[in-house]
N, C-alpha and C positions, 0 to 999 in steps of 0.2 A: 561802369558809370563815370569813373574819374575822367575818362577821355572827353566827356561832353559837359562836365560841370561848369567849366569856365565860360563856355558859350551860353549855357542855360542861364547862368547868373547874369550875364550881360543882357540877354534878351528879356529877362524878368524885370531888370531895372528900367528897360526901355518900354515896358508895358506890353510886350509881345505875347500873343497866345502861343503855346508850345505843345507839340505832340511828340510822343516818344515811341520809337520802334525798337523791339527787343527780339533778338534771335532766340527762338524757343528750342528748336531741335534741328539737327543737320544729318544728312546721309551722304555718303560718297565723298567727293573732293571739295566740299564747301569751304570757302576761304576764311570764314569767321565762325567762332565757336559759340555755343549756347551762352547767353548772357550779354553778347555784344550789343551795343546800343547805337542808334542814330536818332538825334533830336532834330526837329524841323519846325519852321514857322510858316504860316500862310504867305508870308512875304517872300518866300523862296530861299530862306537861309537853311543850311544844313550843317550838322556837326556829327562826327563819327561815321560809322559805316556798318552795314549789316551783311554785305556780300562782296565787298571789294569792287563794286561797280556793276555787277551783273544785273541786279534787280532794283537798284536804288531809285530809279525814276518811278517805277510802279509803286514801290513802298511809300515814296513821298506822297503821291496822289492819294493813296489809301489812308495815310496818316492824317493828311489835311481833312479828308472827308470824315474820319473818325472824330476829329476835333470839332468839326462843324455840327455833327449830329449827336455828339455826346455818347457814342457807343463804341466800345472796343471791338476789334475784329482780328481773327486769326487768319493769316494769309499763308498759302502754300505755293512754292515755286519749284520748277525743275530747271536745271541749267544744262543745256545741251552740250555735247562734247565740243562742237565747233565754237560755241560761245566761251566755254571754259578755257580753250587755248588762248582766246583773246585777252583773258585776264590772268594768264600765267599758270593755269592749272593743267594737270596731266589729263584729267577726264572730268566729266560732268558730275552733277550731284543734285540733291534736293535740299530745300531749306523751308522752315516754317518761321514766320515772323508775326509777332503780335503788336498791333498798333492801338494807341489810345491817347487821349489828352493827358497832359501832365497833372498828377494829383499834387496840389501844393503842400498838403500836410505830410504826405508820404515823402515828397522830395526834401522837405525841411528836415525830417527825421534822418533820412539817408545822408544829407549834407553834414549834419552834426555827427553822425556815426563815423564818417570818413575823416572829419576834422579831428576827432578824438582817438583815431586809430583803434577802433573796436570792431568786433564782428557782428553781423546780423544778416537779415534776409528780408526780401519783399516777396510775398506770396500773392499771385494774381490768378483769378479765375479766367481761364482762356477758352473753355468750351463746356458745353452741358446746358444747364438751366439758363435760358436767355436772360432772365431777370438778374442773374448773378454775374454774367460776363463783364469783366473789367473791374470787378471789386478787388480791392487790394488790402493786405494786412502787412504792416511792418512789425518785425520782432527783432530784438537784439539778443545777444548771448545771455543776458541777465533776465530775459523774459519780458522786457518793456514792450508795449504794443501801441501802435498807432493805426487807425482804421479798423475795419471789421469785415468779416465774411458772414457766416451764420454761426450760432453757438455750436451746432453739431459738427460743422466743418472744422471749426477751430479746435474743438476737442480732439478730433482724429488727426488733424494735421500737425498740431503743436509738437509732439515728440518726434515726428518725421522731419520737421523743419529744424529742430535743434540738432538732430543727427546730421542733417545736410550741412549745417554751419560747422559742426565738428569736422566733417570730411572736407569742407572747403570746396564743394562742387555743386553747381546748379543742377536741379533735378526736376523732372516732370512727374507729377503724381496723379493718380486717379483714385478718387474717393467717391464711392457710389457711382453716380452718373456725371460727376463733375471732374473736369481736368484742371489741375493747378500747375502753375510754374513757380518753382522756388528759385528765386534769383539770389544767390549767396553773395554777400559783400564782405570782403575781408581785407585788412591792410596787407601790405607786402609781407611775405614770410620772413621771419628772422630767427636766427639761432644764437642763443646766449650761452657762452661757454664760461663756466666759473672755474677758474684755474688755468693759468697759462702754461700748461705742461706740454710735452712733446706731442701727445695725441691731439691737443688743440691746434697745434700748428698745421697738421695734416687735415684735421677736420674742418678748419676754416676754409682751406683751399678747396676742398671737395664741395662744401656747402655753397660756396660762391658760384661754382659751376652750375649748380641747380637753381640759382637765382635767389638764394637766401641772403638777407642782410646779416652780417656777422659781427658779433660783439663779444669781447673778452673782458671779464672782470677778474682782477687779481691784485691784492694790495702789495704783493711781494715784488720789489723792483727787479729782482733777478729773473722772474718769470713773466710778469706783466709789462714788458718793455716794448718800445717801438722797434727795436732791433730784431726781436723775435717775431713781431706781428706787424710788419709793414703792410700786409695784405688785407687786414681786417677793416671793416667800416668804422668801428668805434672801439677804442681801448679805454677802459675805466680802471685806473690804478687805485681802487678803493676797496674797503671791506664790503662784502655783499650786502649787508643790511643798509648801507648808504648808497653803494653803487647801483643797486637794482632800482632805486627810486628815480634814477635818471633815465630809465628806459620804460617803454610801454609793455607791460606784461599782458598782452592781448590774446585773442583766440587763435591767432596765426603765429604764435611764438612757441619755440621749443627751447628747453633749458637742459643743458648737459653739465652735471657736476663732476669734475674730473680730478679732484685732488685726493679724495677719500681721507681728508683731514677734517675732523669735526669742527675745528675752530673756524674753518672757511665754509664747509658744506652746510653745517647746521643753520647758521644765520641766513644762508641763501634759501634753504628749504622753508624756513619760517616765512619768508617773503613770497615764495612761489606756490606753496601747497594750496593756499586758498585763493589763488588767482585763476583766471580762465585760460591759462596757457594749455596747449593741446598735448604737450609732451614734457615729462620730467624724467630724466635718467641720471643714475648715480653710479660712478665707477666703484669697484671693489668686489671682493669675493662674497660668496654667500654668508660666510661668518661675519665679514665686515658689515654687510647689509643688515644682518640680524641685530647687531649692536646698534646700528643706526635706527632701526625700527623701535628698539627699546627706549632709546633717548627721545624719539619723537612722541612715544606714548607718555613719557614723563612730562613732556612739554604740553600735553593735553590734546594732541591730535588723535582723532578716532581712526578706526581700522580702515574705513572706506577712503578717507583722505590720504592716509599713508599708502594705501594700495594703488594710488596714482603713480607711484614711483616705479620706473622700470629699473629693477636692481637685482642682480648685477646688470649693468648697462649693456645695450647692444644685442643684436641677433647672434645666436650661437652658431658661428661659422668656424669655430676653432681658431679664432684670430690669435696671433702671437706678437707680431710687430706693432708699433704704435700706428703705422699706416693702416694695417689690417683691422685693428681695433676701431680706428676712426671710420673705416668703411662700414663695419658692423653697426656702429652707432648711427651713422647717417641713414643706413638702410632701415633701421628701426624707427627713426624719426619720420621717414617717408611713409612707412607702413602705418604708423599711428595717425599721421595726417590724413591719409587716404581711407582708412577704415574707421576712424573715430575711436580706436582702442585707447583707453586712458591709462592703462598701467599693466604691470605683470612682470614676471621673471624674465631676465635677460640672459646674456651669454655667460654660462657657467665657467667658460675658459678664462674670464678676466681674473686677475690676481689683485689683491690689495691688503 
């Protein structure tokens, strides 16, 4: 959605009517992924893309028609091999696109969600009961809703939508005879490392390769210095209870506690345990983690909340060097992001 927001805002200010086309599903060598957007106006204005040029003209016509008649429509296209070559693909494929008029209330909620760097989703009825096609429901990670489907649909869809938000992936669902598309909206992924230790140096480099925004929080000058971390996006030389207030602890955030020092880790845990971050990991042996759990219980955290912590941190790959431990941590972060797993035991090989 972010790729078309600026144009949509400009068109709305000018009083233009707007239709939105969304990629629902692809097969083969389709150039755009599910969730990709194209916004159009009857005046011939376009923003974004749904196919890299293969079917844009046809989608535009259908989107304008949907805007005029007030009915959403699911479109299916096949891209032939010879056409695929023209747009830089090795072979053809198929694509489904849903077109409908822009829902102002849903768009306003999405706009606010993006501005606040929070996670959420828009659920759209794309097939099935004709009376429901095009209905939309916005939900965020905290459960706030805008719009409505039916009470029965919402009851069945709600846990599936929350899981999709946790996984960070758009999904197509079938509930009864109704097909839904869950368009997941998340801020860019970020990894917060508490503790500028050697593991963090390697972990930050690896995370950037995967497209994560990297942040290091450490009040100790010898560890949290620009000389050690010239490659991170943000360096916060403060104690975690203050430093973490400067970043967004949202649904697309992972937090790795790397000092196994209670003076630093515990204030950070107090900040992140009740936040919507998708991953919390803490360095240290099983014995170190047991002591950490006992302290958190004394602070008043319940078993389920403490259970969000991956401790000891990282997948158990028998990691030994700081670089190998960093690899195990990042692998666990990716696993948690893609499966929605909130916590559990980590790599027993870690020492602390």
